[in-house]
Biopython code that builds the backbone (N, CA, C, O; Angstrom):
import numpy as np
from Bio.PDB.StructureBuilder import StructureBuilder

atoms = [
    (1, "UNK", "N", (89.180, 115.354, 90.463)),
    (1, "UNK", "CA", (89.370, 114.269, 90.699)),
    (1, "UNK", "C", (88.572, 113.338, 91.280)),
    (1, "UNK", "O", (88.128, 113.861, 92.303)),
    (2, "UNK", "N", (88.086, 112.041, 91.145)),
    (2, "UNK", "CA", (87.522, 111.479, 91.628)),
    (2, "UNK", "C", (87.966, 110.242, 92.255)),
    (2, "UNK", "O", (88.085, 109.252, 91.534)),
    (3, "UNK", "N", (88.178, 110.176, 93.268)),
    (3, "UNK", "CA", (88.975, 108.980, 93.821)),
    (3, "UNK", "C", (88.020, 107.949, 93.935)),
    (3, "UNK", "O", (86.985, 108.312, 94.493)),
    (4, "UNK", "N", (88.060, 106.674, 93.543)),
    (4, "UNK", "CA", (87.259, 105.653, 93.760)),
    (4, "UNK", "C", (87.802, 104.340, 94.535)),
    (4, "UNK", "O", (87.227, 103.260, 94.397)),
    (5, "UNK", "N", (88.793, 104.473, 95.252)),
    (5, "UNK", "CA", (89.332, 103.528, 96.228)),
    (5, "UNK", "C", (90.542, 103.876, 97.157)),
    (5, "UNK", "O", (91.152, 104.897, 96.841)),
    (6, "UNK", "N", (90.797, 103.481, 97.786)),
    (6, "UNK", "CA", (92.077, 103.968, 98.678)),
    (6, "UNK", "C", (92.457, 102.812, 98.844)),
    (6, "UNK", "O", (91.749, 101.807, 98.779)),
    (7, "UNK", "N", (94.269, 102.897, 99.204)),
    (7, "UNK", "CA", (94.869, 101.558, 99.573)),
    (7, "UNK", "C", (96.104, 102.249, 100.474)),
    (7, "UNK", "O", (96.951, 102.987, 99.972)),
    (8, "UNK", "N", (96.062, 101.905, 101.807)),
    (8, "UNK", "CA", (97.291, 102.084, 102.762)),
    (8, "UNK", "C", (98.297, 100.924, 102.790)),
    (8, "UNK", "O", (98.114, 99.750, 103.110)),
    (9, "UNK", "N", (99.530, 101.623, 102.328)),
    (9, "UNK", "CA", (100.526, 100.481, 102.297)),
    (9, "UNK", "C", (101.492, 100.364, 103.500)),
    (9, "UNK", "O", (102.398, 101.178, 103.673)),
    (10, "UNK", "N", (101.283, 99.415, 104.245)),
    (10, "UNK", "CA", (102.139, 99.351, 105.671)),
    (10, "UNK", "C", (103.589, 98.587, 105.192)),
    (10, "UNK", "O", (103.501, 97.698, 104.345)),
    (11, "UNK", "N", (104.584, 98.856, 105.608)),
    (11, "UNK", "CA", (105.908, 97.973, 105.696)),
    (11, "UNK", "C", (106.143, 97.459, 106.919)),
    (11, "UNK", "O", (106.552, 98.175, 107.833)),
    (12, "UNK", "N", (105.853, 95.844, 107.104)),
    (12, "UNK", "CA", (106.108, 95.563, 108.246)),
    (12, "UNK", "C", (107.184, 94.308, 108.158)),
    (12, "UNK", "O", (107.453, 93.945, 107.013)),
    (13, "UNK", "N", (107.754, 93.688, 109.123)),
    (13, "UNK", "CA", (108.720, 92.779, 109.219)),
    (13, "UNK", "C", (107.522, 91.567, 108.909)),
    (13, "UNK", "O", (107.806, 91.004, 107.852)),
    (14, "UNK", "N", (106.773, 91.236, 109.281)),
    (14, "UNK", "CA", (106.034, 90.405, 108.912)),
    (14, "UNK", "C", (104.665, 90.415, 108.441)),
    (14, "UNK", "O", (103.734, 90.517, 109.240)),
    (15, "UNK", "N", (104.485, 90.316, 107.183)),
    (15, "UNK", "CA", (103.116, 90.697, 106.668)),
    (15, "UNK", "C", (102.056, 89.456, 107.251)),
    (15, "UNK", "O", (100.984, 89.683, 107.814)),
    (16, "UNK", "N", (102.590, 88.190, 106.992)),
    (16, "UNK", "CA", (101.728, 87.145, 107.470)),
    (16, "UNK", "C", (101.221, 87.628, 109.303)),
    (16, "UNK", "O", (100.090, 87.465, 109.761)),
    (17, "UNK", "N", (101.709, 87.872, 109.613)),
    (17, "UNK", "CA", (101.482, 87.681, 111.295)),
    (17, "UNK", "C", (100.136, 89.432, 111.215)),
    (17, "UNK", "O", (98.995, 89.509, 111.672)),
    (18, "UNK", "N", (100.698, 90.172, 110.700)),
    (18, "UNK", "CA", (99.801, 91.543, 110.702)),
    (18, "UNK", "C", (98.549, 91.105, 109.888)),
    (18, "UNK", "O", (97.495, 91.456, 110.418)),
    (19, "UNK", "N", (98.417, 90.395, 108.679)),
    (19, "UNK", "CA", (97.166, 89.745, 107.995)),
    (19, "UNK", "C", (96.710, 88.701, 109.092)),
    (19, "UNK", "O", (95.706, 89.095, 109.685)),
    (20, "UNK", "N", (96.981, 87.998, 109.337)),
    (20, "UNK", "CA", (96.341, 87.330, 110.731)),
    (20, "UNK", "C", (95.506, 88.306, 111.497)),
    (20, "UNK", "O", (94.279, 88.281, 111.587)),
    (21, "UNK", "N", (96.441, 89.292, 112.113)),
    (21, "UNK", "CA", (95.653, 90.215, 112.919)),
    (21, "UNK", "C", (94.393, 91.061, 112.702)),
    (21, "UNK", "O", (93.408, 91.229, 113.421)),
    (22, "UNK", "N", (94.747, 91.582, 111.397)),
    (22, "UNK", "CA", (93.582, 92.254, 110.508)),
    (22, "UNK", "C", (92.290, 91.462, 110.321)),
    (22, "UNK", "O", (91.126, 91.771, 110.574)),
    (23, "UNK", "N", (92.904, 90.191, 109.730)),
    (23, "UNK", "CA", (91.741, 89.150, 109.775)),
    (23, "UNK", "C", (90.984, 88.543, 110.760)),
    (23, "UNK", "O", (89.772, 88.423, 110.581)),
    (24, "UNK", "N", (91.475, 88.167, 111.709)),
    (24, "UNK", "CA", (90.605, 87.664, 112.930)),
    (24, "UNK", "C", (90.185, 89.097, 113.942)),
    (24, "UNK", "O", (89.307, 89.088, 114.806)),
    (25, "UNK", "N", (90.942, 90.130, 113.623)),
    (25, "UNK", "CA", (90.138, 91.080, 114.700)),
    (25, "UNK", "C", (89.161, 92.249, 113.911)),
    (25, "UNK", "O", (88.177, 92.850, 114.343)),
    (26, "UNK", "N", (89.785, 92.317, 112.679)),
    (26, "UNK", "CA", (89.068, 93.465, 112.011)),
    (26, "UNK", "C", (88.439, 93.332, 110.937)),
    (26, "UNK", "O", (88.194, 94.368, 110.319)),
    (27, "UNK", "N", (87.954, 91.956, 110.345)),
    (27, "UNK", "CA", (87.223, 91.853, 109.493)),
    (27, "UNK", "C", (87.670, 92.027, 107.799)),
    (27, "UNK", "O", (86.932, 92.364, 106.873)),
    (28, "UNK", "N", (89.320, 91.629, 107.748)),
    (28, "UNK", "CA", (89.471, 91.880, 106.621)),
    (28, "UNK", "C", (89.627, 90.615, 106.009)),
    (28, "UNK", "O", (89.592, 89.637, 106.756)),
    (29, "UNK", "N", (89.794, 90.443, 104.792)),
    (29, "UNK", "CA", (89.715, 89.386, 103.974)),
    (29, "UNK", "C", (91.071, 89.609, 103.211)),
    (29, "UNK", "O", (91.401, 90.721, 102.798)),
    (30, "UNK", "N", (91.940, 88.322, 103.029)),
    (30, "UNK", "CA", (93.022, 88.268, 101.802)),
    (30, "UNK", "C", (92.543, 88.550, 100.761)),
    (30, "UNK", "O", (91.439, 88.079, 100.487)),
    (31, "UNK", "N", (93.083, 89.241, 100.020)),
    (31, "UNK", "CA", (92.978, 89.626, 98.463)),
    (31, "UNK", "C", (93.662, 88.816, 97.824)),
    (31, "UNK", "O", (93.116, 88.013, 97.066)),
    (32, "UNK", "N", (95.083, 88.855, 98.002)),
    (32, "UNK", "CA", (96.131, 88.491, 97.129)),
    (32, "UNK", "C", (97.248, 88.157, 98.167)),
    (32, "UNK", "O", (97.345, 88.943, 99.110)),
    (33, "UNK", "N", (98.130, 87.064, 98.117)),
    (33, "UNK", "CA", (98.691, 86.280, 98.653)),
    (33, "UNK", "C", (100.166, 86.459, 98.151)),
    (33, "UNK", "O", (100.345, 85.904, 97.067)),
    (34, "UNK", "N", (101.308, 87.117, 98.684)),
    (34, "UNK", "CA", (102.806, 86.863, 97.718)),
    (34, "UNK", "C", (103.418, 86.851, 99.249)),
    (34, "UNK", "O", (103.114, 87.352, 100.332)),
    (35, "UNK", "N", (104.696, 85.793, 98.603)),
    (35, "UNK", "CA", (105.888, 85.601, 99.681)),
    (35, "UNK", "C", (106.564, 87.182, 100.705)),
    (35, "UNK", "O", (107.178, 87.299, 101.765)),
    (36, "UNK", "N", (106.018, 88.169, 99.652)),
    (36, "UNK", "CA", (106.626, 89.457, 99.766)),
    (36, "UNK", "C", (105.588, 90.904, 100.413)),
    (36, "UNK", "O", (106.036, 91.978, 100.813)),
    (37, "UNK", "N", (104.351, 90.549, 100.351)),
    (37, "UNK", "CA", (103.107, 91.103, 100.547)),
    (37, "UNK", "C", (101.731, 90.298, 100.889)),
    (37, "UNK", "O", (101.484, 89.183, 100.431)),
    (38, "UNK", "N", (101.050, 90.877, 101.581)),
    (38, "UNK", "CA", (99.764, 90.780, 101.465)),
    (38, "UNK", "C", (98.413, 91.893, 101.283)),
    (38, "UNK", "O", (98.198, 92.785, 102.105)),
    (39, "UNK", "N", (97.673, 91.690, 100.217)),
    (39, "UNK", "CA", (96.640, 92.621, 100.096)),
    (39, "UNK", "C", (95.353, 92.382, 100.607)),
    (39, "UNK", "O", (94.561, 91.708, 99.949)),
    (40, "UNK", "N", (95.016, 92.899, 101.811)),
    (40, "UNK", "CA", (93.744, 92.961, 102.416)),
    (40, "UNK", "C", (92.369, 93.980, 101.796)),
    (40, "UNK", "O", (92.468, 95.118, 101.336)),
    (41, "UNK", "N", (91.243, 93.242, 101.944)),
    (41, "UNK", "CA", (90.327, 94.343, 101.685)),
    (41, "UNK", "C", (88.935, 94.096, 102.504)),
    (41, "UNK", "O", (88.783, 93.056, 103.145)),
    (42, "UNK", "N", (87.972, 95.065, 102.451)),
    (42, "UNK", "CA", (87.006, 95.007, 103.197)),
    (42, "UNK", "C", (85.822, 95.074, 101.791)),
    (42, "UNK", "O", (86.084, 95.270, 100.604)),
    (43, "UNK", "N", (84.479, 94.833, 102.442)),
    (43, "UNK", "CA", (83.114, 95.131, 101.422)),
    (43, "UNK", "C", (82.403, 96.564, 101.747)),
    (43, "UNK", "O", (81.308, 96.963, 101.353)),
    (44, "UNK", "N", (83.609, 97.388, 102.807)),
    (44, "UNK", "CA", (82.542, 98.264, 103.182)),
    (44, "UNK", "C", (83.527, 99.875, 102.987)),
    (44, "UNK", "O", (84.478, 99.851, 102.204)),
    (45, "UNK", "N", (83.303, 100.770, 103.506)),
    (45, "UNK", "CA", (84.025, 102.035, 103.332)),
    (45, "UNK", "C", (85.777, 102.063, 103.446)),
    (45, "UNK", "O", (86.460, 102.922, 102.889)),
    (46, "UNK", "N", (86.259, 101.088, 104.175)),
    (46, "UNK", "CA", (87.180, 100.775, 104.982)),
    (46, "UNK", "C", (88.748, 101.092, 103.653)),
    (46, "UNK", "O", (88.482, 100.703, 102.515)),
    (47, "UNK", "N", (89.902, 101.602, 103.802)),
    (47, "UNK", "CA", (90.552, 101.554, 102.705)),
    (47, "UNK", "C", (91.115, 100.056, 102.313)),
    (47, "UNK", "O", (90.865, 99.290, 103.243)),
    (48, "UNK", "N", (91.695, 99.496, 101.391)),
    (48, "UNK", "CA", (92.387, 98.405, 101.111)),
    (48, "UNK", "C", (93.826, 98.517, 102.076)),
    (48, "UNK", "O", (94.537, 99.515, 101.956)),
    (49, "UNK", "N", (94.089, 97.723, 102.767)),
    (49, "UNK", "CA", (95.824, 97.406, 102.917)),
    (49, "UNK", "C", (96.465, 96.457, 102.025)),
    (49, "UNK", "O", (96.190, 95.449, 101.374)),
    (50, "UNK", "N", (97.397, 97.190, 102.272)),
    (50, "UNK", "CA", (99.071, 96.223, 101.586)),
    (50, "UNK", "C", (99.895, 96.136, 102.634)),
    (50, "UNK", "O", (100.183, 97.188, 103.205)),
    (51, "UNK", "N", (100.416, 94.959, 103.084)),
    (51, "UNK", "CA", (100.928, 94.723, 104.133)),
    (51, "UNK", "C", (102.317, 94.102, 103.432)),
    (51, "UNK", "O", (102.371, 92.892, 103.215)),
    (52, "UNK", "N", (103.332, 94.892, 103.119)),
    (52, "UNK", "CA", (104.695, 94.730, 102.109)),
    (52, "UNK", "C", (105.607, 94.379, 103.251)),
    (52, "UNK", "O", (105.426, 94.910, 104.346)),
    (53, "UNK", "N", (106.573, 93.520, 103.058)),
    (53, "UNK", "CA", (107.777, 93.072, 103.981)),
    (53, "UNK", "C", (108.658, 93.889, 103.957)),
    (53, "UNK", "O", (109.106, 94.109, 102.832)),
    (54, "UNK", "N", (109.294, 94.691, 105.151)),
    (54, "UNK", "CA", (110.092, 95.882, 105.109)),
    (54, "UNK", "C", (111.179, 95.319, 104.455)),
    (54, "UNK", "O", (111.331, 94.098, 104.482)),
    (55, "UNK", "N", (112.224, 96.297, 103.668)),
    (55, "UNK", "CA", (113.076, 96.686, 103.012)),
    (55, "UNK", "C", (113.955, 97.257, 103.557)),
    (55, "UNK", "O", (113.796, 98.475, 103.638)),
    (56, "UNK", "N", (115.454, 96.574, 104.259)),
    (56, "UNK", "CA", (116.165, 97.585, 105.105)),
    (56, "UNK", "C", (117.071, 98.433, 104.089)),
    (56, "UNK", "O", (117.956, 99.083, 104.645)),
    (57, "UNK", "N", (117.003, 98.531, 102.777)),
    (57, "UNK", "CA", (117.879, 98.830, 101.990)),
    (57, "UNK", "C", (116.448, 99.725, 101.236)),
    (57, "UNK", "O", (116.507, 99.939, 100.025)),
    (58, "UNK", "N", (115.636, 100.041, 101.759)),
    (58, "UNK", "CA", (114.633, 101.455, 101.055)),
    (58, "UNK", "C", (115.240, 102.940, 101.051)),
    (58, "UNK", "O", (115.742, 103.595, 101.966)),
    (59, "UNK", "N", (114.987, 103.283, 99.510)),
    (59, "UNK", "CA", (115.465, 104.663, 99.371)),
    (59, "UNK", "C", (115.438, 105.865, 100.874)),
    (59, "UNK", "O", (114.472, 105.918, 101.634)),
    (60, "UNK", "N", (116.301, 106.458, 100.985)),
    (60, "UNK", "CA", (116.028, 107.526, 102.002)),
    (60, "UNK", "C", (114.555, 107.872, 101.698)),
    (60, "UNK", "O", (113.811, 107.703, 100.732)),
    (61, "UNK", "N", (114.425, 108.501, 103.082)),
    (61, "UNK", "CA", (112.676, 109.223, 102.906)),
    (61, "UNK", "C", (111.648, 108.129, 103.086)),
    (61, "UNK", "O", (110.495, 108.330, 103.469)),
    (62, "UNK", "N", (112.220, 106.838, 102.747)),
    (62, "UNK", "CA", (111.031, 105.777, 102.818)),
    (62, "UNK", "C", (111.354, 104.994, 103.922)),
    (62, "UNK", "O", (111.219, 103.779, 103.781)),
    (63, "UNK", "N", (111.898, 105.578, 105.385)),
    (63, "UNK", "CA", (112.362, 104.629, 106.336)),
    (63, "UNK", "C", (111.103, 104.295, 107.543)),
    (63, "UNK", "O", (109.976, 104.754, 107.357)),
    (64, "UNK", "N", (111.349, 103.642, 108.508)),
    (64, "UNK", "CA", (110.174, 103.130, 109.320)),
    (64, "UNK", "C", (109.620, 104.372, 109.599)),
    (64, "UNK", "O", (110.433, 105.296, 109.566)),
    (65, "UNK", "N", (108.230, 104.724, 109.920)),
    (65, "UNK", "CA", (107.540, 105.599, 110.832)),
    (65, "UNK", "C", (106.330, 105.184, 111.780)),
    (65, "UNK", "O", (105.847, 104.054, 111.852)),
    (66, "UNK", "N", (106.027, 106.037, 112.321)),
    (66, "UNK", "CA", (105.010, 105.344, 113.255)),
    (66, "UNK", "C", (103.985, 105.604, 112.937)),
    (66, "UNK", "O", (103.645, 106.770, 112.740)),
    (67, "UNK", "N", (103.043, 104.389, 112.768)),
    (67, "UNK", "CA", (101.907, 104.582, 112.026)),
    (67, "UNK", "C", (100.782, 104.171, 112.987)),
    (67, "UNK", "O", (100.791, 103.327, 113.882)),
    (68, "UNK", "N", (99.717, 105.072, 112.520)),
    (68, "UNK", "CA", (98.219, 104.603, 113.375)),
    (68, "UNK", "C", (97.434, 104.689, 112.182)),
    (68, "UNK", "O", (97.443, 105.459, 111.222)),
    (69, "UNK", "N", (96.584, 103.443, 112.580)),
    (69, "UNK", "CA", (95.579, 103.451, 111.384)),
    (69, "UNK", "C", (94.045, 103.847, 112.180)),
    (69, "UNK", "O", (93.614, 103.124, 113.078)),
    (70, "UNK", "N", (93.444, 104.856, 111.801)),
    (70, "UNK", "CA", (91.930, 104.931, 112.125)),
    (70, "UNK", "C", (91.037, 104.699, 111.741)),
    (70, "UNK", "O", (90.926, 104.987, 110.549)),
    (71, "UNK", "N", (89.805, 104.048, 112.414)),
    (71, "UNK", "CA", (88.701, 103.079, 111.624)),
    (71, "UNK", "C", (87.490, 104.008, 112.480)),
    (71, "UNK", "O", (87.398, 103.918, 113.704)),
    (72, "UNK", "N", (86.742, 104.747, 111.807)),
    (72, "UNK", "CA", (85.341, 105.269, 112.528)),
    (72, "UNK", "C", (84.287, 104.341, 112.650)),
    (72, "UNK", "O", (83.547, 104.286, 111.667)),
    (73, "UNK", "N", (83.967, 103.438, 113.795)),
    (73, "UNK", "CA", (82.777, 102.714, 113.501)),
    (73, "UNK", "C", (81.755, 102.609, 114.386)),
    (73, "UNK", "O", (81.950, 103.161, 115.470)),
    (74, "UNK", "N", (80.480, 101.927, 114.189)),
    (74, "UNK", "CA", (79.236, 102.029, 115.068)),
    (74, "UNK", "C", (79.365, 101.227, 116.194)),
    (74, "UNK", "O", (79.677, 100.043, 116.065)),
    (75, "UNK", "N", (79.110, 101.856, 117.566)),
    (75, "UNK", "CA", (78.896, 100.847, 118.581)),
    (75, "UNK", "C", (80.496, 100.342, 119.248)),
    (75, "UNK", "O", (80.859, 99.176, 119.398)),
    (76, "UNK", "N", (81.262, 101.549, 119.571)),
    (76, "UNK", "CA", (82.740, 100.883, 119.935)),
    (76, "UNK", "C", (83.048, 100.739, 120.972)),
    (76, "UNK", "O", (84.180, 100.825, 121.449)),
    (77, "UNK", "N", (81.611, 100.383, 121.708)),
    (77, "UNK", "CA", (82.119, 99.824, 122.994)),
    (77, "UNK", "C", (81.356, 98.183, 122.781)),
    (77, "UNK", "O", (81.423, 97.387, 123.717)),
    (78, "UNK", "N", (80.775, 97.865, 121.707)),
    (78, "UNK", "CA", (80.503, 96.468, 121.386)),
    (78, "UNK", "C", (81.967, 96.014, 120.894)),
    (78, "UNK", "O", (82.676, 95.138, 121.390)),
    (79, "UNK", "N", (82.228, 96.831, 119.801)),
    (79, "UNK", "CA", (83.980, 96.043, 119.273)),
    (79, "UNK", "C", (84.689, 95.942, 120.780)),
    (79, "UNK", "O", (84.924, 94.831, 121.255)),
    (80, "UNK", "N", (84.938, 96.874, 121.332)),
    (80, "UNK", "CA", (86.052, 96.837, 122.568)),
    (80, "UNK", "C", (85.705, 95.439, 123.107)),
    (80, "UNK", "O", (86.661, 94.672, 123.222)),
    (81, "UNK", "N", (84.588, 95.023, 123.425)),
    (81, "UNK", "CA", (84.219, 93.627, 123.935)),
    (81, "UNK", "C", (84.374, 92.699, 123.558)),
    (81, "UNK", "O", (84.675, 91.719, 124.238)),
    (82, "UNK", "N", (84.168, 92.721, 121.976)),
    (82, "UNK", "CA", (84.360, 91.405, 121.434)),
    (82, "UNK", "C", (85.947, 91.108, 121.325)),
    (82, "UNK", "O", (86.456, 89.989, 121.379)),
    (83, "UNK", "N", (86.868, 92.780, 121.103)),
    (83, "UNK", "CA", (87.956, 92.412, 120.914)),
    (83, "UNK", "C", (88.803, 91.796, 122.322)),
    (83, "UNK", "O", (89.815, 91.096, 122.320)),
    (84, "UNK", "N", (88.085, 92.269, 123.408)),
    (84, "UNK", "CA", (88.541, 91.739, 124.787)),
    (84, "UNK", "C", (88.625, 90.016, 124.593)),
    (84, "UNK", "O", (89.589, 89.269, 124.766)),
    (85, "UNK", "N", (87.185, 89.699, 124.154)),
    (85, "UNK", "CA", (87.214, 88.223, 124.231)),
    (85, "UNK", "C", (88.117, 87.665, 123.352)),
    (85, "UNK", "O", (88.565, 86.569, 123.690)),
    (86, "UNK", "N", (88.571, 88.223, 122.117)),
    (86, "UNK", "CA", (89.272, 87.688, 121.160)),
    (86, "UNK", "C", (90.827, 87.215, 121.836)),
    (86, "UNK", "O", (91.392, 86.182, 121.477)),
    (87, "UNK", "N", (91.391, 88.160, 122.864)),
    (87, "UNK", "CA", (92.365, 88.590, 123.143)),
    (87, "UNK", "C", (93.281, 89.373, 121.901)),
    (87, "UNK", "O", (94.379, 88.922, 121.578)),
    (88, "UNK", "N", (92.760, 90.462, 121.320)),
    (88, "UNK", "CA", (93.453, 91.634, 120.891)),
    (88, "UNK", "C", (94.213, 91.882, 122.111)),
    (88, "UNK", "O", (93.992, 91.545, 123.274)),
    (89, "UNK", "N", (95.369, 92.698, 121.458)),
    (89, "UNK", "CA", (96.138, 93.521, 122.178)),
    (89, "UNK", "C", (95.941, 94.749, 122.200)),
    (89, "UNK", "O", (96.513, 95.625, 121.553)),
    (90, "UNK", "N", (94.702, 94.875, 123.337)),
    (90, "UNK", "CA", (94.551, 96.457, 123.776)),
    (90, "UNK", "C", (95.477, 97.083, 124.434)),
    (90, "UNK", "O", (95.997, 96.619, 125.449)),
    (91, "UNK", "N", (95.882, 98.610, 123.729)),
    (91, "UNK", "CA", (96.592, 99.286, 124.654)),
    (91, "UNK", "C", (95.959, 100.493, 125.285)),
    (91, "UNK", "O", (96.443, 101.018, 126.288)),
    (92, "UNK", "N", (94.813, 100.952, 124.657)),
    (92, "UNK", "CA", (94.288, 101.794, 125.001)),
    (92, "UNK", "C", (92.768, 101.569, 125.353)),
    (92, "UNK", "O", (91.887, 101.864, 124.546)),
    (93, "UNK", "N", (92.476, 100.990, 126.691)),
    (93, "UNK", "CA", (91.189, 100.390, 126.587)),
    (93, "UNK", "C", (90.073, 101.631, 126.513)),
    (93, "UNK", "O", (90.353, 102.815, 126.697)),
    (94, "UNK", "N", (88.826, 101.134, 126.221)),
    (94, "UNK", "CA", (87.859, 101.803, 125.703)),
    (94, "UNK", "C", (87.536, 103.006, 126.636)),
    (94, "UNK", "O", (87.280, 102.799, 127.822)),
    (95, "UNK", "N", (87.547, 104.354, 126.071)),
    (95, "UNK", "CA", (87.432, 105.438, 126.734)),
    (95, "UNK", "C", (86.767, 106.679, 126.382)),
    (95, "UNK", "O", (86.769, 106.899, 125.171)),
    (96, "UNK", "N", (86.253, 107.469, 127.040)),
    (96, "UNK", "CA", (85.528, 108.886, 126.037)),
    (96, "UNK", "C", (86.555, 109.850, 126.537)),
    (96, "UNK", "O", (87.227, 109.783, 127.566)),
    (97, "UNK", "N", (86.535, 111.080, 125.270)),
    (97, "UNK", "CA", (87.180, 112.115, 125.221)),
    (97, "UNK", "C", (85.977, 113.068, 125.742)),
    (97, "UNK", "O", (84.768, 112.859, 125.641)),
    (98, "UNK", "N", (86.714, 114.294, 126.392)),
    (98, "UNK", "CA", (85.512, 115.707, 126.755)),
    (98, "UNK", "C", (84.856, 115.966, 125.588)),
    (98, "UNK", "O", (83.700, 116.387, 125.629)),
    (99, "UNK", "N", (85.572, 115.726, 124.269)),
    (99, "UNK", "CA", (84.757, 116.246, 122.867)),
    (99, "UNK", "C", (83.887, 115.469, 122.230)),
    (99, "UNK", "O", (83.131, 115.817, 121.323)),
    (100, "UNK", "N", (84.013, 114.243, 122.785)),
    (100, "UNK", "CA", (82.813, 113.268, 122.286)),
    (100, "UNK", "C", (83.337, 112.311, 121.735)),
    (100, "UNK", "O", (82.592, 111.339, 121.610)),
    (101, "UNK", "N", (84.710, 112.170, 121.215)),
    (101, "UNK", "CA", (85.300, 110.928, 120.620)),
    (101, "UNK", "C", (85.249, 109.878, 121.610)),
    (101, "UNK", "O", (85.828, 110.105, 122.672)),
    (102, "UNK", "N", (84.593, 108.642, 121.441)),
    (102, "UNK", "CA", (84.850, 107.434, 122.263)),
    (102, "UNK", "C", (85.875, 106.515, 121.242)),
    (102, "UNK", "O", (85.862, 106.472, 120.012)),
    (103, "UNK", "N", (86.626, 105.908, 122.053)),
    (103, "UNK", "CA", (87.726, 105.349, 121.540)),
    (103, "UNK", "C", (88.549, 104.207, 122.328)),
    (103, "UNK", "O", (88.556, 104.106, 123.555)),
    (104, "UNK", "N", (89.268, 103.329, 121.402)),
    (104, "UNK", "CA", (89.747, 102.118, 121.888)),
    (104, "UNK", "C", (91.422, 102.155, 121.052)),
    (104, "UNK", "O", (91.460, 102.982, 120.141)),
    (105, "UNK", "N", (92.325, 101.613, 121.209)),
    (105, "UNK", "CA", (93.407, 101.021, 120.511)),
    (105, "UNK", "C", (93.965, 100.235, 121.004)),
    (105, "UNK", "O", (94.185, 99.960, 122.183)),
    (106, "UNK", "N", (94.368, 99.607, 119.620)),
    (106, "UNK", "CA", (95.062, 97.723, 119.795)),
    (106, "UNK", "C", (96.125, 98.066, 118.927)),
    (106, "UNK", "O", (96.175, 98.979, 118.103)),
    (107, "UNK", "N", (97.246, 96.929, 119.321)),
    (107, "UNK", "CA", (98.424, 96.763, 118.657)),
    (107, "UNK", "C", (98.608, 95.866, 117.585)),
    (107, "UNK", "O", (97.846, 94.919, 117.778)),
    (108, "UNK", "N", (99.135, 95.739, 116.738)),
    (108, "UNK", "CA", (99.347, 94.359, 115.575)),
    (108, "UNK", "C", (100.689, 93.892, 116.163)),
    (108, "UNK", "O", (101.392, 94.604, 116.879)),
    (109, "UNK", "N", (101.051, 92.327, 115.710)),
    (109, "UNK", "CA", (102.089, 91.891, 116.046)),
    (109, "UNK", "C", (103.460, 92.808, 115.458)),
    (109, "UNK", "O", (104.593, 92.598, 115.892)),
    (110, "UNK", "N", (103.171, 93.807, 114.449)),
    (110, "UNK", "CA", (104.597, 94.319, 113.931)),
    (110, "UNK", "C", (104.659, 95.561, 114.681)),
    (110, "UNK", "O", (105.739, 96.116, 114.882)),
    (111, "UNK", "N", (103.441, 96.074, 115.149)),
    (111, "UNK", "CA", (103.722, 97.541, 116.064)),
    (111, "UNK", "C", (103.251, 98.207, 115.310)),
    (111, "UNK", "O", (103.853, 99.254, 115.069)),
    (112, "UNK", "N", (101.711, 97.877, 114.436)),
    (112, "UNK", "CA", (100.739, 98.980, 113.847)),
    (112, "UNK", "C", (99.929, 99.439, 115.046)),
    (112, "UNK", "O", (99.453, 98.730, 115.932)),
    (113, "UNK", "N", (99.877, 100.433, 114.943)),
    (113, "UNK", "CA", (98.507, 101.149, 116.069)),
    (113, "UNK", "C", (97.413, 101.409, 115.420)),
    (113, "UNK", "O", (97.310, 102.225, 114.504)),
    (114, "UNK", "N", (96.262, 100.492, 116.022)),
    (114, "UNK", "CA", (94.911, 100.555, 114.982)),
    (114, "UNK", "C", (94.003, 101.303, 116.210)),
    (114, "UNK", "O", (93.960, 100.921, 117.379)),
    (115, "UNK", "N", (93.376, 102.329, 115.703)),
    (115, "UNK", "CA", (92.327, 103.163, 116.788)),
    (115, "UNK", "C", (90.728, 102.812, 116.090)),
    (115, "UNK", "O", (90.590, 102.764, 114.868)),
    (116, "UNK", "N", (89.869, 102.639, 116.801)),
    (116, "UNK", "CA", (88.787, 102.534, 116.667)),
    (116, "UNK", "C", (88.141, 103.410, 117.455)),
    (116, "UNK", "O", (88.210, 103.446, 118.683)),
    (117, "UNK", "N", (87.196, 104.472, 116.405)),
    (117, "UNK", "CA", (86.666, 105.694, 117.104)),
    (117, "UNK", "C", (85.122, 105.763, 116.745)),
    (117, "UNK", "O", (84.665, 105.283, 115.708)),
    (118, "UNK", "N", (84.475, 106.319, 117.574)),
    (118, "UNK", "CA", (82.928, 106.499, 117.229)),
    (118, "UNK", "C", (82.604, 108.215, 117.982)),
    (118, "UNK", "O", (83.105, 108.642, 119.022)),
    (119, "UNK", "N", (81.900, 108.734, 117.321)),
    (119, "UNK", "CA", (81.826, 110.010, 117.589)),
    (119, "UNK", "C", (80.509, 110.099, 118.481)),
    (119, "UNK", "O", (79.408, 109.806, 118.015)),
    (120, "UNK", "N", (80.701, 110.542, 119.852)),
    (120, "UNK", "CA", (79.083, 110.392, 120.395)),
    (120, "UNK", "C", (79.318, 111.815, 121.012)),
    (120, "UNK", "O", (80.237, 112.111, 121.776)),
    (121, "UNK", "N", (78.080, 112.854, 120.430)),
    (121, "UNK", "CA", (78.311, 114.290, 121.176)),
    (121, "UNK", "C", (78.313, 114.648, 122.585)),
    (121, "UNK", "O", (77.678, 114.159, 123.519)),
    (122, "UNK", "N", (79.127, 115.569, 122.550)),
    (122, "UNK", "CA", (79.157, 115.621, 124.100)),
    (122, "UNK", "C", (78.080, 116.026, 124.962)),
    (122, "UNK", "O", (77.285, 116.810, 124.445)),
    (123, "UNK", "N", (77.826, 115.632, 126.327)),
    (123, "UNK", "CA", (76.445, 116.182, 126.742)),
    (123, "UNK", "C", (76.542, 117.813, 126.408)),
    (123, "UNK", "O", (77.588, 118.461, 126.357)),
    (124, "UNK", "N", (75.116, 118.341, 126.180)),
    (124, "UNK", "CA", (74.729, 119.763, 125.962)),
    (124, "UNK", "C", (74.881, 120.306, 124.822)),
    (124, "UNK", "O", (74.380, 121.414, 124.635)),
    (125, "UNK", "N", (75.651, 119.613, 123.729)),
    (125, "UNK", "CA", (76.249, 119.817, 122.561)),
    (125, "UNK", "C", (75.117, 119.895, 121.499)),
    (125, "UNK", "O", (75.394, 120.081, 120.314)),
]
sb = StructureBuilder()
sb.init_structure("model")
sb.init_model(0)
sb.init_chain("A")
sb.init_seg("    ")
for serial, (resi, resn, name, xyz) in enumerate(atoms, 1):
    if name == "N":
        sb.init_residue(resn, " ", resi, " ")
    sb.init_atom(name, np.array(xyz, "f"), 0.0, 1.0, " ", f" {name:<3s}", serial, name[0])
structure = sb.get_structure()
């Protein structure tokens, strides 16, 4: 198998609000816009995002789930400062874990948690 692209589909109440969040704060661009969904893309290794309007009558097993989208980035400290200046809804301020991961978390208007992470080897590693 050779995977040539990836798309993450997120079921949200307001696709336009999530689209504004991802395009304003995370550098995505709208590729396709419809009344029921918005398709987003980037020109780097990030997966495409499909923001689909929630369907209250979706089949069993396709109900709401807690979602965290994680992006590995370079210079997460710089990204954190930029997001603060932009007024993004940051839920976990910049922190460094003992195992070397530095991260920040923010949340979009529909409750999608986005984590930006950078691996910084711990001292002595």
